[in-house]
N, C-alpha and C positions, 0 to 999 in steps of 0.2 A: 504494500500500500504506500501511498505518498503522504507526507506530512509537511506542513509549512514551518520552515525553520528560518528565522531572521529574514522573512520576506520572500524566500525561495522555496520551491517544492523539491523535496528529496525523497528518493525511494528508501523505505525502511523494510527490514526483514521481519517476517512474522516470528522468527526465532526470538527477537528481543521481547516481544509481548509474552511468549511462552516462558521465557526465563523470569519475567516479572511475576507471572502467576506462580511459578515454582518457588520463587523467593518469598512470595506472600504466604504460600502454604507452609513453608519451612518456618517463617516468622511466627505464624499462628501455632504451629506445633511446639516451637520453643517456648512460647508464652504459656502453653498448657503444661509443658514439662516443668517449668518454673513454679507454676501454681500447684502442681502435684507434689513437688518437694515441700512447699509450705503446708499443704494439706496433710502430708505424712508427719509433720512435726506436731500437728494438732488434729488427729484423725477422728475425734469425737465432736460432733456438732449437736448442741441441744437447742431446740426451738421452743419458744413459749409465746403466749399472747394472742394466738389465733382464737377467734370466736366464730360461732356458727355451727352448721350441721356436720361439717367435716373437721372440726377443731381437734377431735381426738386423733385424727390421722395426720394432722399437721404438727401439732404440739408433740414433742417427744425427743428422744435421743437417737441420733443417726451415726452409724459407723462408716468410715471410709471403706469403699469396696476394695477387697484384696487384689482383684485382678484388673486394675485400671490399665487401659490401653495407652501405650506410650504416645505422647503428642496429642491426646484427646482429653476432653474435660473429664474430671473425676466424677464419680457417683457415690452417694451415701445411702445406706440401707437403714430403715427404721428398726430399732432393736426390738420393739414390742409387736410391731405389725410388719413381718418380713416381706409382705407384698407391697409395701409402701417405700418409695425411693425419692430422693432428692437428686435431680439430674438436670443437665442443661439440654433444652430441646432445640429443635432445628430453627426456631425463631429467635434464638439467642437470649432466652429467658430461662431462669431456673424454675423448675416445676416440682411439685410434690404429687406423685401419682403412682400407678401400678407398675409392676415388673414388665408387663407387656408393653406399656407405653414408654417406659424407660428404654427398653431394648430397641424400639423404633425411633426414639428421640421425639415422640409425638408431643405437640403443643396442646395437651389436654391434661387437666389435673384438678386437685382440690385447692391449690394455691399456686401463684406464680409471681415472679419478680418483674421488675422493669427490665427492658433489654440491657444486656451488659456487654462490656468490651471483652475481647478475647483475653483469657487469663484471670478473669474476675471470679473469685470464689463466692459461694452463696452468702456467707456472713459479711461480705464486703458490699452488698447491695442493700439499699434502704427502703425502696418502695416495693411493697408487696400487696397483692390482692388475694383474698381467700373467699371460698364459697360460704355464703350465708343461707343458701337455700337452693332449690332446683334451678340450676343455670344462672343464679344471681351471685355476682362477686362484688366485694366491697373492699376498698382500701383499708388496710389494717397495719398496725404497728407490731411487727414481729420482732422478738428479741432473740438474738443468736449468741450463744456462748460456745467457744471452742476450747477443747482441752486435749492434753496429750495422753490421757488415760481415763478409765472409768472412775467415777466418783462414788 
């Protein structure tokens, strides 16, 4: 393709664009690797403050998944409800939802965060909405505490 550089048109290789995409993918993977290192230092996340019909599935203690994929966002499993996960969905929001939805990174759940930048862990985001009834979500203040071990 051609691009306008300093008033003149020059041919550019498609290879430049693909290298940029590859560099972007590697930068994202590196941001998640760095986040995973931080998550492993404090692998226990406790959430409180949710209200509504699904509060019992939102509030609770979540453990970092043992088998996190290198360069991908980590996931956390609810200790009391093993089918409930805290994971990053395809829309770049953290969600609390089922194992099936976590596996497909579906943007459906009991609560969700604001969209986050690559490498942002769930306790680092402040705006959350949680279910208060059938299909109705409400902004809520959720409190996150992280720790290195069980209390």
